[in-house]
N, C-alpha and C positions, 0 to 999 in steps of 0.2 A: 500470442501470449507466451512471455518467457517464463518457463516453469519454476526455475529457482526464485524468482522475485515472486511469482505467485504463491508459492509455499511460505515465503516469509510474511506475505501480506496477510495470509490466514493465521499464522503464528502470532503475529502482533494485533491484527485488526479485530479477530473474533474475541479474544478476551478483552479488548478495549470496549467493545460494545457491550459485553456482558457486566463489566465493571460499571458502566455508565448506567445501566438499567438497574443493577443491584443497588448502586449507591443512590439513585433516585427513590427506589422503594424504601430504603433505609431511612432516608431523609423524610419521607412521608408518613412513616409508621412510627416515628418516635418525636417526642417533644424535649427531650433531654438535650441541652446545649452542647455537651461533649459529643454526643452521637451525631448532632448536626456538623459539627466540625470534621468529624471522622468521615461521615458520609460525603461532605463536600471534597475531602481530599481523595477519597475513593473515585468520585466523579472525575476529577481532575486527572488522576492516574489512568483511568479509562480513556479519557480525551487523548492524553499523550500517547498511549498505546495504538489507538486508533489513527491518530496522525501518522505515526511511524509506519503503520501498516498500509495506510493510503499512499505513502511515499513509494513503498516498494510495489504497490499495485499499480501506480502510474507508470514506473519505471518498467514494469512488465508489460505494459500495453505500449511501450514506446513513446510514451509522452512526457513532457516536462514535469519534474517533480513539484512544480508549483501547483498543479492540479490538486495536490493533497490539501489545499487550503478548504476544499469542500468538506474536510472534516469538521469545519464549524457548524455545518449543518447536520451533523451526526449521520443517522441511517439514511436520510434524504440525500446528503451528499455522496453517500455510498451507492445509492440507487442511480443517482445522475452519472457517477463515475463508470458504473458498470454498463451504461448505455452508451458511452463514447466509443468511438471506432478504433479498433486496435491497429496501431501503426507499425507493429513488429512485421518483420518479413526475415525469413531464414535465407541465408545465401550460403552456398557451399564453395569453400575454397577449391580451386581447380587442382592446386599442388598438393595439399596436405589433407583435403577432403574434410576439414574442420567445419563445424557449423557456426556461423557468424550471424547473431541476431541484431547486433546495433546497427542502425542505418547510417549512423555517421561515420563508420569505418570504411575508409576506401581501400585498405589493404587488411590482409589477414593478421590478426594479432600474434598467431602462433609462428608462422613462417615467412610474413611480409610480402607475400603474393598479392598482386592486385585483384581484387573481386570484381566479378561480372556485375553489371548493373541490375 
């Protein structure tokens, strides 16, 4: 797992889940039409944050960001995503000793040296 993407996924995903639960609770606890609209907006905002968080999470696992569509399943999609295999693999550049995580790179993005397989 690539740490910088994992941190971003937590920063967006956790508030997204909390907003979804909070909006659902607010929607069920009131009958005021204005509060129903506000709670729907809160739920939608939570979904968008969860979607962004899942994009970063899939990138952190070395997967295609299209996997973030599991956000439509909310917490169930997050559980499924947590269970898929991590495809990232750290490679060390032989020339500059930089760590490269992206499996699509054939050369080091820092110095241009070919990376070992």
